[in-house]
All heavy atoms as a GROMACS GRO file, in nm:
protein
  577
    1MET      N    1  -2.511   0.799  -1.320
    1MET     CA    2  -2.374   0.783  -1.363
    1MET      C    3  -2.281   0.837  -1.256
    1MET      O    4  -2.308   0.939  -1.192
    1MET     CB    5  -2.354   0.857  -1.495
    1MET     CG    6  -2.216   0.841  -1.551
    1MET     SD    7  -2.212   0.913  -1.715
    1MET     CE    8  -2.039   0.939  -1.730
    2ALA      N    9  -2.169   0.773  -1.237
    2ALA     CA   10  -2.073   0.815  -1.138
    2ALA      C   11  -2.010   0.949  -1.178
    2ALA      O   12  -1.998   0.980  -1.296
    2ALA     CB   13  -1.964   0.710  -1.122
    3ASP      N   14  -1.970   1.023  -1.080
    3ASP     CA   15  -1.898   1.147  -1.105
    3ASP      C   16  -1.763   1.112  -1.169
    3ASP      O   17  -1.692   1.025  -1.118
    3ASP     CB   18  -1.876   1.219  -0.971
    3ASP     CG   19  -1.820   1.358  -0.990
    3ASP    OD1   20  -1.837   1.417  -1.098
    3ASP    OD2   21  -1.757   1.407  -0.896
    4THR      N   22  -1.730   1.173  -1.280
    4THR     CA   23  -1.608   1.138  -1.351
    4THR      C   24  -1.527   1.262  -1.386
    4THR      O   25  -1.578   1.373  -1.381
    4THR     CB   26  -1.636   1.061  -1.483
    4THR    OG1   27  -1.711   1.148  -1.568
    4THR    CG2   28  -1.714   0.935  -1.456
    5THR      N   29  -1.403   1.240  -1.421
    5THR     CA   30  -1.316   1.345  -1.472
    5THR      C   31  -1.226   1.284  -1.578
    5THR      O   32  -1.209   1.161  -1.584
    5THR     CB   33  -1.230   1.408  -1.360
    5THR    OG1   34  -1.165   1.522  -1.410
    5THR    CG2   35  -1.128   1.309  -1.304
    6ILE      N   36  -1.173   1.366  -1.663
    6ILE     CA   37  -1.085   1.317  -1.770
    6ILE      C   38  -0.941   1.336  -1.727
    6ILE      O   39  -0.903   1.445  -1.681
    6ILE     CB   40  -1.112   1.392  -1.901
    6ILE    CG1   41  -1.255   1.359  -1.950
    6ILE    CG2   42  -1.009   1.356  -2.007
    6ILE    CD1   43  -1.298   1.440  -2.071
    7VAL      N   44  -0.862   1.231  -1.743
    7VAL     CA   45  -0.720   1.236  -1.715
    7VAL      C   46  -0.650   1.207  -1.844
    7VAL      O   47  -0.675   1.104  -1.908
    7VAL     CB   48  -0.678   1.133  -1.606
    7VAL    CG1   49  -0.528   1.134  -1.586
    7VAL    CG2   50  -0.753   1.159  -1.478
    8GLU      N   51  -0.562   1.297  -1.887
    8GLU     CA   52  -0.492   1.275  -2.013
    8GLU      C   53  -0.356   1.210  -1.986
    8GLU      O   54  -0.283   1.254  -1.900
    8GLU     CB   55  -0.472   1.407  -2.084
    8GLU     CG   56  -0.602   1.467  -2.135
    8GLU     CD   57  -0.581   1.589  -2.221
    8GLU    OE1   58  -0.469   1.610  -2.270
    8GLU    OE2   59  -0.678   1.664  -2.237
    9VAL      N   60  -0.332   1.103  -2.060
    9VAL     CA   61  -0.203   1.034  -2.055
    9VAL      C   62  -0.160   1.006  -2.199
    9VAL      O   63  -0.243   1.005  -2.291
    9VAL     CB   64  -0.208   0.900  -1.975
    9VAL    CG1   65  -0.242   0.924  -1.830
    9VAL    CG2   66  -0.305   0.804  -2.039
   10ASP      N   67  -0.031   0.986  -2.217
   10ASP     CA   68   0.018   0.950  -2.350
   10ASP      C   69  -0.050   0.823  -2.396
   10ASP      O   70  -0.085   0.735  -2.318
   10ASP     CB   71   0.169   0.924  -2.345
   10ASP     CG   72   0.250   1.047  -2.314
   10ASP    OD1   73   0.200   1.159  -2.339
   10ASP    OD2   74   0.366   1.032  -2.267
   11THR      N   75  -0.069   0.813  -2.527
   11THR     CA   76  -0.131   0.696  -2.586
   11THR      C   77  -0.054   0.569  -2.548
   11THR      O   78  -0.114   0.466  -2.516
   11THR     CB   79  -0.141   0.710  -2.739
   11THR    OG1   80  -0.215   0.827  -2.768
   11THR    CG2   81  -0.207   0.590  -2.801
   12ASP      N   82   0.077   0.578  -2.547
   12ASP     CA   83   0.160   0.463  -2.511
   12ASP      C   84   0.130   0.417  -2.368
   12ASP      O   85   0.117   0.298  -2.342
   12ASP     CB   86   0.310   0.498  -2.524
   12ASP     CG   87   0.399   0.384  -2.486
   12ASP    OD1   88   0.387   0.275  -2.549
   12ASP    OD2   89   0.481   0.400  -2.394
   13VAL      N   90   0.116   0.511  -2.277
   13VAL     CA   91   0.086   0.476  -2.138
   13VAL      C   92  -0.052   0.413  -2.130
   13VAL      O   93  -0.071   0.310  -2.063
   13VAL     CB   94   0.095   0.601  -2.046
   13VAL    CG1   95   0.042   0.570  -1.907
   13VAL    CG2   96   0.238   0.651  -2.039
   14ARG      N   97  -0.151   0.473  -2.198
   14ARG     CA   98  -0.285   0.415  -2.197
   14ARG      C   99  -0.284   0.275  -2.251
   14ARG      O  100  -0.346   0.184  -2.195
   14ARG     CB  101  -0.382   0.502  -2.280
   14ARG     CG  102  -0.526   0.446  -2.273
   14ARG     CD  103  -0.616   0.502  -2.380
   14ARG     NE  104  -0.563   0.492  -2.515
   14ARG     CZ  105  -0.574   0.384  -2.594
   14ARG    NH1  106  -0.632   0.274  -2.550
   14ARG    NH2  107  -0.524   0.383  -2.716
   15ASP      N  108  -0.212   0.254  -2.361
   15ASP     CA  109  -0.207   0.119  -2.421
   15ASP      C  110  -0.141   0.019  -2.327
   15ASP      O  111  -0.186  -0.094  -2.316
   15ASP     CB  112  -0.131   0.125  -2.555
   15ASP     CG  113  -0.206   0.200  -2.663
   15ASP    OD1  114  -0.327   0.227  -2.645
   15ASP    OD2  115  -0.143   0.233  -2.766
   16ARG      N  116  -0.035   0.060  -2.262
   16ARG     CA  117   0.034  -0.029  -2.167
   16ARG      C  118  -0.058  -0.064  -2.049
   16ARG      O  119  -0.064  -0.181  -2.006
   16ARG     CB  120   0.162   0.035  -2.117
   16ARG     CG  121   0.268   0.042  -2.227
   16ARG     CD  122   0.385   0.132  -2.193
   16ARG     NE  123   0.447   0.097  -2.066
   16ARG     CZ  124   0.520   0.182  -1.993
   16ARG    NH1  125   0.536   0.307  -2.034
   16ARG    NH2  126   0.574   0.144  -1.882
   17LEU      N  127  -0.130   0.036  -1.998
   17LEU     CA  128  -0.224   0.010  -1.889
   17LEU      C  129  -0.338  -0.081  -1.936
   17LEU      O  130  -0.381  -0.170  -1.860
   17LEU     CB  131  -0.280   0.140  -1.834
   17LEU     CG  132  -0.182   0.227  -1.754
   17LEU    CD1  133  -0.241   0.365  -1.729
   17LEU    CD2  134  -0.146   0.159  -1.622
   18ALA      N  135  -0.384  -0.060  -2.057
   18ALA     CA  136  -0.493  -0.143  -2.109
   18ALA      C  137  -0.449  -0.290  -2.122
   18ALA      O  138  -0.527  -0.381  -2.094
   18ALA     CB  139  -0.539  -0.089  -2.245
   19VAL      N  140  -0.324  -0.312  -2.162
   19VAL     CA  141  -0.272  -0.449  -2.170
   19VAL      C  142  -0.267  -0.512  -2.031
   19VAL      O  143  -0.308  -0.627  -2.012
   19VAL     CB  144  -0.132  -0.452  -2.238
   19VAL    CG1  145  -0.064  -0.586  -2.219
   19VAL    CG2  146  -0.143  -0.417  -2.385
   20LEU      N  147  -0.218  -0.436  -1.934
   20LEU     CA  148  -0.213  -0.487  -1.796
   20LEU      C  149  -0.354  -0.520  -1.746
   20LEU      O  150  -0.376  -0.622  -1.681
   20LEU     CB  151  -0.145  -0.387  -1.704
   20LEU     CG  152   0.005  -0.365  -1.727
   20LEU    CD1  153   0.054  -0.247  -1.645
   20LEU    CD2  154   0.083  -0.491  -1.694
   21ALA      N  155  -0.448  -0.433  -1.776
   21ALA     CA  156  -0.588  -0.455  -1.735
   21ALA      C  157  -0.643  -0.581  -1.800
   21ALA      O  158  -0.705  -0.664  -1.733
   21ALA     CB  159  -0.673  -0.333  -1.770
   22ALA      N  160  -0.621  -0.593  -1.930
   22ALA     CA  161  -0.673  -0.708  -2.004
   22ALA      C  162  -0.613  -0.839  -1.951
   22ALA      O  163  -0.683  -0.942  -1.941
   22ALA     CB  164  -0.644  -0.693  -2.153
   23ASP      N  165  -0.485  -0.837  -1.915
   23ASP     CA  166  -0.421  -0.956  -1.859
   23ASP      C  167  -0.488  -1.002  -1.731
   23ASP      O  168  -0.480  -1.118  -1.695
   23ASP     CB  169  -0.273  -0.930  -1.834
   23ASP     CG  170  -0.189  -0.927  -1.960
   23ASP    OD1  171  -0.239  -0.969  -2.066
   23ASP    OD2  172  -0.072  -0.882  -1.953
   24ARG      N  173  -0.552  -0.909  -1.662
   24ARG     CA  174  -0.622  -0.941  -1.537
   24ARG      C  175  -0.771  -0.961  -1.558
   24ARG      O  176  -0.847  -0.979  -1.464
   24ARG     CB  177  -0.597  -0.834  -1.434
   24ARG     CG  178  -0.446  -0.824  -1.403
   24ARG     CD  179  -0.420  -0.738  -1.288
   24ARG     NE  180  -0.487  -0.791  -1.172
   24ARG     CZ  181  -0.459  -0.758  -1.050
   24ARG    NH1  182  -0.368  -0.673  -1.026
   24ARG    NH2  183  -0.527  -0.809  -0.950
   25GLY      N  184  -0.814  -0.947  -1.685
   25GLY     CA  185  -0.956  -0.963  -1.714
   25GLY      C  186  -1.039  -0.845  -1.669
   25GLY      O  187  -1.158  -0.860  -1.637
   26LEU      N  188  -0.979  -0.726  -1.662
   26LEU     CA  189  -1.048  -0.608  -1.613
   26LEU      C  190  -1.056  -0.501  -1.722
   26LEU      O  191  -0.974  -0.497  -1.812
   26LEU     CB  192  -0.970  -0.548  -1.493
   26LEU     CG  193  -0.955  -0.635  -1.370
   26LEU    CD1  194  -0.858  -0.570  -1.271
   26LEU    CD2  195  -1.090  -0.658  -1.304
   27SER      N  196  -1.152  -0.413  -1.704
   27SER     CA  197  -1.154  -0.293  -1.787
   27SER      C  198  -1.044  -0.201  -1.738
   27SER      O  199  -0.994  -0.216  -1.624
   27SER     CB  200  -1.289  -0.223  -1.775
   27SER     OG  201  -1.305  -0.169  -1.647
   28LEU      N  202  -1.007  -0.107  -1.821
   28LEU     CA  203  -0.905  -0.011  -1.778
   28LEU      C  204  -0.952   0.066  -1.655
   28LEU      O  205  -0.875   0.087  -1.560
   28LEU     CB  206  -0.871   0.086  -1.892
   28LEU     CG  207  -0.763   0.191  -1.866
   28LEU    CD1  208  -0.635   0.126  -1.815
   28LEU    CD2  209  -0.737   0.272  -1.991
   29ARG      N  210  -1.078   0.105  -1.652
   29ARG     CA  211  -1.134   0.176  -1.537
   29ARG      C  212  -1.123   0.090  -1.409
   29ARG      O  213  -1.080   0.139  -1.304
   29ARG     CB  214  -1.278   0.213  -1.564
   29ARG     CG  215  -1.344   0.291  -1.452
   29ARG     CD  216  -1.486   0.324  -1.487
   29ARG     NE  217  -1.483   0.403  -1.610
   29ARG     CZ  218  -1.574   0.490  -1.644
   29ARG    NH1  219  -1.676   0.512  -1.566
   29ARG    NH2  220  -1.565   0.556  -1.756
   30ALA      N  221  -1.162  -0.036  -1.419
   30ALA     CA  222  -1.156  -0.125  -1.302
   30ALA      C  223  -1.012  -0.149  -1.259
   30ALA      O  224  -0.982  -0.152  -1.140
   30ALA     CB  225  -1.225  -0.257  -1.332
   31TYR      N  226  -0.923  -0.164  -1.357
   31TYR     CA  227  -0.781  -0.184  -1.324
   31TYR      C  228  -0.724  -0.064  -1.252
   31TYR      O  229  -0.654  -0.078  -1.151
   31TYR     CB  230  -0.702  -0.213  -1.452
   31TYR     CG  231  -0.554  -0.228  -1.426
   31TYR    CD1  232  -0.504  -0.340  -1.360
   31TYR    CD2  233  -0.464  -0.131  -1.465
   31TYR    CE1  234  -0.369  -0.355  -1.335
   31TYR    CE2  235  -0.327  -0.145  -1.441
   31TYR     CZ  236  -0.282  -0.256  -1.376
   31TYR     OH  237  -0.148  -0.269  -1.350
   32LEU      N  238  -0.754   0.056  -1.300
   32LEU     CA  239  -0.704   0.177  -1.234
   32LEU      C  240  -0.759   0.192  -1.094
   32LEU      O  241  -0.688   0.234  -1.002
   32LEU     CB  242  -0.734   0.301  -1.319
   32LEU     CG  243  -0.654   0.310  -1.449
   32LEU    CD1  244  -0.704   0.427  -1.533
   32LEU    CD2  245  -0.506   0.323  -1.421
   33ALA      N  246  -0.886   0.155  -1.075
   33ALA     CA  247  -0.944   0.158  -0.940
   33ALA      C  248  -0.873   0.060  -0.848
   33ALA      O  249  -0.840   0.092  -0.732
   33ALA     CB  250  -1.092   0.128  -0.947
   34GLU      N  251  -0.845  -0.060  -0.898
   34GLU     CA  252  -0.774  -0.162  -0.822
   34GLU      C  253  -0.632  -0.117  -0.789
   34GLU      O  254  -0.583  -0.134  -0.677
   34GLU     CB  255  -0.772  -0.293  -0.901
   34GLU     CG  256  -0.770  -0.416  -0.816
   34GLU     CD  257  -0.782  -0.540  -0.901
   34GLU    OE1  258  -0.682  -0.580  -0.965
   34GLU    OE2  259  -0.890  -0.602  -0.902
   35LEU      N  260  -0.566  -0.059  -0.888
   35LEU     CA  261  -0.430  -0.009  -0.870
   35LEU      C  262  -0.427   0.103  -0.766
   35LEU      O  263  -0.336   0.107  -0.680
   35LEU     CB  264  -0.378   0.041  -1.004
   35LEU     CG  265  -0.232   0.081  -1.014
   35LEU    CD1  266  -0.142  -0.037  -0.985
   35LEU    CD2  267  -0.204   0.134  -1.154
   36THR      N  268  -0.524   0.189  -0.769
   36THR     CA  269  -0.532   0.299  -0.672
   36THR      C  270  -0.549   0.244  -0.531
   36THR      O  271  -0.483   0.288  -0.436
   36THR     CB  272  -0.647   0.393  -0.708
   36THR    OG1  273  -0.622   0.447  -0.837
   36THR    CG2  274  -0.659   0.506  -0.606
   37THR      N  275  -0.638   0.147  -0.514
   37THR     CA  276  -0.661   0.086  -0.384
   37THR      C  277  -0.534   0.020  -0.332
   37THR      O  278  -0.498   0.034  -0.215
   37THR     CB  279  -0.776  -0.015  -0.390
   37THR    OG1  280  -0.897   0.053  -0.427
   37THR    CG2  281  -0.798  -0.084  -0.257
   38ALA      N  282  -0.465  -0.052  -0.420
   38ALA     CA  283  -0.341  -0.119  -0.380
   38ALA      C  284  -0.237  -0.017  -0.337
   38ALA      O  285  -0.166  -0.037  -0.237
   38ALA     CB  286  -0.287  -0.203  -0.496
   39GLN      N  287  -0.227   0.095  -0.408
   39GLN     CA  288  -0.129   0.198  -0.374
   39GLN      C  289  -0.168   0.265  -0.240
   39GLN      O  290  -0.081   0.294  -0.158
   39GLN     CB  291  -0.118   0.303  -0.483
   39GLN     CG  292  -0.008   0.403  -0.459
   39GLN     CD  293   0.128   0.338  -0.448
   39GLN    OE1  294   0.167   0.258  -0.529
   39GLN    NE2  295   0.201   0.371  -0.342
   40GLU      N  296  -0.295   0.290  -0.220
   40GLU     CA  297  -0.340   0.345  -0.092
   40GLU      C  298  -0.305   0.254   0.024
   40GLU      O  299  -0.260   0.297   0.130
   40GLU     CB  300  -0.491   0.373  -0.095
   40GLU     CG  301  -0.530   0.488  -0.184
   40GLU     CD  302  -0.680   0.496  -0.208
   40GLU    OE1  303  -0.752   0.396  -0.189
   40GLU    OE2  304  -0.723   0.606  -0.249
   41ASN      N  305  -0.326   0.123   0.003
   41ASN     CA  306  -0.293   0.025   0.107
   41ASN      C  307  -0.144   0.020   0.134
   41ASN      O  308  -0.101   0.011   0.250
   41ASN     CB  309  -0.345  -0.114   0.068
   41ASN     CG  310  -0.496  -0.124   0.073
   41ASN    OD1  311  -0.564  -0.042   0.135
   41ASN    ND2  312  -0.550  -0.221   0.002
   42ALA      N  313  -0.063   0.024   0.028
   42ALA     CA  314   0.084   0.023   0.046
   42ALA      C  315   0.130   0.147   0.119
   42ALA      O  316   0.219   0.139   0.206
   42ALA     CB  317   0.152   0.014  -0.091
   43THR      N  318   0.070   0.261   0.089
   43THR     CA  319   0.107   0.384   0.158
   43THR      C  320   0.070   0.377   0.306
   43THR      O  321   0.150   0.415   0.392
   43THR     CB  322   0.035   0.505   0.090
   43THR    OG1  323   0.081   0.513  -0.044
   43THR    CG2  324   0.068   0.635   0.161
   44ALA      N  325  -0.048   0.325   0.335
   44ALA     CA  326  -0.090   0.312   0.475
   44ALA      C  327   0.000   0.214   0.550
   44ALA      O  328   0.036   0.237   0.666
   44ALA     CB  329  -0.235   0.268   0.482
   45LEU      N  330   0.038   0.103   0.486
   45LEU     CA  331   0.126   0.007   0.548
   45LEU      C  332   0.262   0.066   0.576
   45LEU      O  333   0.320   0.044   0.684
   45LEU     CB  334   0.139  -0.118   0.460
   45LEU     CG  335   0.227  -0.230   0.512
   45LEU    CD1  336   0.175  -0.280   0.646
   45LEU    CD2  337   0.235  -0.343   0.411
   46ALA      N  338   0.315   0.143   0.483
   46ALA     CA  339   0.445   0.209   0.503
   46ALA      C  340   0.439   0.307   0.619
   46ALA      O  341   0.529   0.313   0.702
   46ALA     CB  342   0.492   0.278   0.376
   47ARG      N  343   0.328   0.381   0.626
   47ARG     CA  344   0.309   0.476   0.736
   47ARG      C  345   0.304   0.402   0.871
   47ARG      O  346   0.364   0.446   0.970
   47ARG     CB  347   0.180   0.556   0.714
   47ARG     CG  348   0.164   0.672   0.809
   47ARG     CD  349   0.035   0.753   0.781
   47ARG     NE  350   0.010   0.778   0.640
   47ARG     CZ  351  -0.097   0.732   0.573
   47ARG    NH1  352  -0.189   0.658   0.634
   47ARG    NH2  353  -0.113   0.758   0.445
   48ALA      N  354   0.232   0.289   0.874
   48ALA     CA  355   0.221   0.212   0.998
   48ALA      C  356   0.358   0.153   1.036
   48ALA      O  357   0.392   0.150   1.155
   48ALA     CB  358   0.117   0.100   0.980
   49ALA      N  359   0.433   0.106   0.938
   49ALA     CA  360   0.565   0.051   0.966
   49ALA      C  361   0.658   0.158   1.023
   49ALA      O  362   0.734   0.130   1.118
   49ALA     CB  363   0.626  -0.010   0.839
   50ARG      N  364   0.652   0.279   0.966
   50ARG     CA  365   0.734   0.389   1.021
   50ARG      C  366   0.693   0.422   1.164
   50ARG      O  367   0.780   0.444   1.251
   50ARG     CB  368   0.724   0.514   0.932
   50ARG     CG  369   0.805   0.506   0.806
   50ARG     CD  370   0.811   0.640   0.734
   50ARG     NE  371   0.682   0.698   0.707
   50ARG     CZ  372   0.608   0.676   0.599
   50ARG    NH1  373   0.655   0.595   0.504
   50ARG    NH2  374   0.493   0.733   0.580
   51ALA      N  375   0.563   0.422   1.190
   51ALA     CA  376   0.515   0.451   1.327
   51ALA      C  377   0.563   0.344   1.423
   51ALA      O  378   0.603   0.375   1.536
   51ALA     CB  379   0.364   0.460   1.328
   52PHE      N  380   0.562   0.217   1.380
   52PHE     CA  381   0.608   0.109   1.467
   52PHE      C  382   0.759   0.122   1.491
   52PHE      O  383   0.804   0.104   1.604
   52PHE     CB  384   0.573  -0.026   1.404
   52PHE     CG  385   0.602  -0.142   1.496
   52PHE    CD1  386   0.522  -0.166   1.608
   52PHE    CD2  387   0.709  -0.225   1.472
   52PHE    CE1  388   0.549  -0.272   1.691
   52PHE    CE2  389   0.736  -0.332   1.555
   52PHE     CZ  390   0.656  -0.355   1.666
   53GLU      N  391   0.833   0.153   1.387
   53GLU     CA  392   0.978   0.172   1.402
   53GLU      C  393   1.007   0.285   1.500
   53GLU      O  394   1.096   0.275   1.586
   53GLU     CB  395   1.045   0.201   1.268
   53GLU     CG  396   1.048   0.080   1.175
   53GLU     CD  397   1.132  -0.035   1.228
   53GLU    OE1  398   1.235  -0.009   1.295
   53GLU    OE2  399   1.095  -0.150   1.203
   54ASP      N  400   0.930   0.393   1.491
   54ASP     CA  401   0.946   0.505   1.584
   54ASP      C  402   0.914   0.461   1.727
   54ASP      O  403   0.982   0.498   1.822
   54ASP     CB  404   0.856   0.623   1.546
   54ASP     CG  405   0.902   0.693   1.419
   54ASP    OD1  406   1.017   0.671   1.376
   54ASP    OD2  407   0.820   0.770   1.363
   55ALA      N  408   0.809   0.379   1.740
   55ALA     CA  409   0.770   0.332   1.872
   55ALA      C  410   0.880   0.244   1.934
   55ALA      O  411   0.901   0.247   2.056
   55ALA     CB  412   0.638   0.254   1.865
   56LEU      N  413   0.948   0.168   1.851
   56LEU     CA  414   1.054   0.080   1.900
   56LEU      C  415   1.167   0.159   1.968
   56LEU      O  416   1.239   0.105   2.050
   56LEU     CB  417   1.112  -0.004   1.788
   56LEU     CG  418   1.023  -0.114   1.734
   56LEU    CD1  419   1.089  -0.182   1.613
   56LEU    CD2  420   0.993  -0.217   1.841
   57GLU      N  421   1.180   0.286   1.933
   57GLU     CA  422   1.285   0.368   1.991
   57GLU      C  423   1.248   0.418   2.131
   57GLU      O  424   1.335   0.467   2.203
   57GLU     CB  425   1.316   0.486   1.899
   57GLU     CG  426   1.366   0.444   1.761
   57GLU     CD  427   1.488   0.354   1.768
   57GLU    OE1  428   1.579   0.382   1.848
   57GLU    OE2  429   1.490   0.252   1.693
   58ARG      N  430   1.121   0.409   2.168
   58ARG     CA  431   1.080   0.457   2.301
   58ARG      C  432   1.133   0.361   2.408
   58ARG      O  433   1.123   0.240   2.392
   58ARG     CB  434   0.927   0.465   2.310
   58ARG     CG  435   0.873   0.582   2.237
   58ARG     CD  436   0.724   0.599   2.266
   58ARG     NE  437   0.653   0.566   2.143
   58ARG     CZ  438   0.535   0.509   2.137
   58ARG    NH1  439   0.470   0.477   2.247
   58ARG    NH2  440   0.480   0.483   2.023
   59PRO      N  441   1.187   0.417   2.514
   59PRO     CA  442   1.238   0.333   2.622
   59PRO      C  443   1.130   0.236   2.676
   59PRO      O  444   1.019   0.278   2.702
   59PRO     CB  445   1.278   0.434   2.732
   59PRO     CG  446   1.299   0.561   2.659
   59PRO     CD  447   1.202   0.558   2.544
   60GLY      N  448   1.165   0.111   2.682
   60GLY     CA  449   1.079   0.008   2.739
   60GLY      C  450   0.979  -0.052   2.642
   60GLY      O  451   0.913  -0.151   2.674
   61PHE      N  452   0.966   0.006   2.525
   61PHE     CA  453   0.865  -0.045   2.430
   61PHE      C  454   0.898  -0.187   2.385
   61PHE      O  455   0.812  -0.274   2.383
   61PHE     CB  456   0.854   0.047   2.307
   61PHE     CG  457   0.746   0.005   2.211
   61PHE    CD1  458   0.616   0.049   2.226
   61PHE    CD2  459   0.774  -0.083   2.106
   61PHE    CE1  460   0.517   0.010   2.139
   61PHE    CE2  461   0.675  -0.123   2.019
   61PHE     CZ  462   0.547  -0.077   2.035
   62ARG      N  463   1.024  -0.210   2.348
   62ARG     CA  464   1.063  -0.344   2.300
   62ARG      C  465   1.038  -0.449   2.408
   62ARG      O  466   0.985  -0.557   2.380
   62ARG     CB  467   1.211  -0.347   2.262
   62ARG     CG  468   1.243  -0.278   2.132
   62ARG     CD  469   1.393  -0.281   2.107
   62ARG     NE  470   1.430  -0.204   1.994
   62ARG     CZ  471   1.444  -0.252   1.870
   62ARG    NH1  472   1.427  -0.379   1.849
   62ARG    NH2  473   1.477  -0.173   1.772
   63GLU      N  474   1.076  -0.419   2.529
   63GLU     CA  475   1.058  -0.514   2.639
   63GLU      C  476   0.909  -0.539   2.666
   63GLU      O  477   0.868  -0.652   2.690
   63GLU     CB  478   1.128  -0.463   2.765
   63GLU     CG  479   1.280  -0.457   2.752
   63GLU     CD  480   1.333  -0.341   2.668
   63GLU    OE1  481   1.258  -0.246   2.641
   63GLU    OE2  482   1.451  -0.349   2.630
   64GLY      N  483   0.829  -0.433   2.662
   64GLY     CA  484   0.685  -0.448   2.682
   64GLY      C  485   0.621  -0.529   2.570
   64GLY      O  486   0.533  -0.612   2.595
   65PHE      N  487   0.665  -0.506   2.450
   65PHE     CA  488   0.613  -0.581   2.338
   65PHE      C  489   0.648  -0.729   2.352
   65PHE      O  490   0.563  -0.817   2.333
   65PHE     CB  491   0.670  -0.526   2.206
   65PHE     CG  492   0.604  -0.582   2.084
   65PHE    CD1  493   0.487  -0.524   2.033
   65PHE    CD2  494   0.655  -0.693   2.019
   65PHE    CE1  495   0.426  -0.575   1.920
   65PHE    CE2  496   0.595  -0.744   1.906
   65PHE     CZ  497   0.479  -0.687   1.856
   66ALA      N  498   0.772  -0.756   2.387
   66ALA     CA  499   0.816  -0.894   2.407
   66ALA      C  500   0.737  -0.961   2.520
   66ALA      O  501   0.696  -1.076   2.508
   66ALA     CB  502   0.966  -0.898   2.437
   67ARG      N  503   0.714  -0.887   2.626
   67ARG     CA  504   0.638  -0.942   2.738
   67ARG      C  505   0.494  -0.973   2.696
   67ARG      O  506   0.442  -1.079   2.726
   67ARG     CB  507   0.638  -0.840   2.853
   67ARG     CG  508   0.559  -0.886   2.976
   67ARG     CD  509   0.535  -0.772   3.074
   67ARG     NE  510   0.450  -0.671   3.014
   67ARG     CZ  511   0.481  -0.542   2.999
   67ARG    NH1  512   0.597  -0.498   3.044
   67ARG    NH2  513   0.396  -0.458   2.943
   68ASP      N  514   0.431  -0.881   2.625
   68ASP     CA  515   0.289  -0.897   2.591
   68ASP      C  516   0.265  -0.994   2.475
   68ASP      O  517   0.161  -1.056   2.469
   68ASP     CB  518   0.227  -0.761   2.557
   68ASP     CG  519   0.224  -0.668   2.678
   68ASP    OD1  520   0.241  -0.716   2.792
   68ASP    OD2  521   0.204  -0.546   2.657
   69PHE      N  522   0.363  -1.002   2.383
   69PHE     CA  523   0.340  -1.082   2.263
   69PHE      C  524   0.440  -1.197   2.246
   69PHE      O  525   0.438  -1.268   2.147
   69PHE     CB  526   0.343  -0.994   2.137
   69PHE     CG  527   0.234  -0.890   2.139
   69PHE    CD1  528   0.261  -0.760   2.173
   69PHE    CD2  529   0.103  -0.926   2.109
   69PHE    CE1  530   0.160  -0.666   2.176
   69PHE    CE2  531   0.002  -0.831   2.111
   69PHE     CZ  532   0.031  -0.700   2.145
   70GLY      N  533   0.531  -1.211   2.342
   70GLY     CA  534   0.625  -1.322   2.339
   70GLY      C  535   0.727  -1.314   2.228
   70GLY      O  536   0.782  -1.416   2.184
   71ALA      N  537   0.753  -1.194   2.180
   71ALA     CA  538   0.850  -1.177   2.071
   71ALA      C  539   0.986  -1.142   2.128
   71ALA      O  540   0.998  -1.082   2.232
   71ALA     CB  541   0.803  -1.065   1.978
   72SER      N  542   1.089  -1.179   2.054
   72SER     CA  543   1.225  -1.144   2.092
   72SER      C  544   1.244  -0.994   2.076
   72SER      O  545   1.190  -0.932   1.985
   72SER     CB  546   1.323  -1.218   2.003
   72SER     OG  547   1.454  -1.166   2.023
   73THR      N  548   1.322  -0.934   2.163
   73THR     CA  549   1.350  -0.791   2.153
   73THR      C  550   1.461  -0.765   2.055
   73THR      O  551   1.490  -0.649   2.024
   73THR     CB  552   1.392  -0.734   2.291
   73THR    OG1  553   1.514  -0.797   2.332
   73THR    CG2  554   1.284  -0.752   2.393
   74GLY      N  555   1.528  -0.868   2.007
   74GLY     CA  556   1.640  -0.848   1.917
   74GLY      C  557   1.767  -0.810   1.991
   74GLY      O  558   1.871  -0.784   1.935
   75ARG      N  559   1.755  -0.807   2.122
   75ARG     CA  560   1.869  -0.770   2.207
   75ARG      C  561   1.914  -0.885   2.295
   75ARG      O  562   1.985  -0.868   2.390
   75ARG     CB  563   1.835  -0.649   2.295
   75ARG     CG  564   1.801  -0.528   2.214
   75ARG     CD  565   1.767  -0.412   2.302
   75ARG     NE  566   1.732  -0.298   2.222
   75ARG     CZ  567   1.688  -0.185   2.269
   75ARG    NH1  568   1.672  -0.170   2.400
   75ARG    NH2  569   1.659  -0.085   2.191
   76ASP      N  570   1.866  -1.004   2.264
   76ASP     CA  571   1.897  -1.122   2.347
   76ASP      C  572   2.040  -1.165   2.328
   76ASP      O  573   2.098  -1.158   2.227
   76ASP     CB  574   1.804  -1.238   2.311
   76ASP     CG  575   1.657  -1.203   2.332
   76ASP    OD1  576   1.629  -1.112   2.412
   76ASP    OD2  577   1.572  -1.264   2.266
   0.00000   0.00000   0.00000
């Protein structure tokens, strides 16, 4: 058996999550696992986007990116 822990939520929240899970044909456990993975991916994407935005501020980065990938620098 997988290592588990108990998380307490209001009955209303559990019921709402169960409806969302059922709409996707999933158990509540599977739905929560899927939801967690999606949130982890969204967090990683946001972190990567911030890093890219920071990189755009470095002198010459935009021009190098445009040169290497043929993208507009937005300064044309």
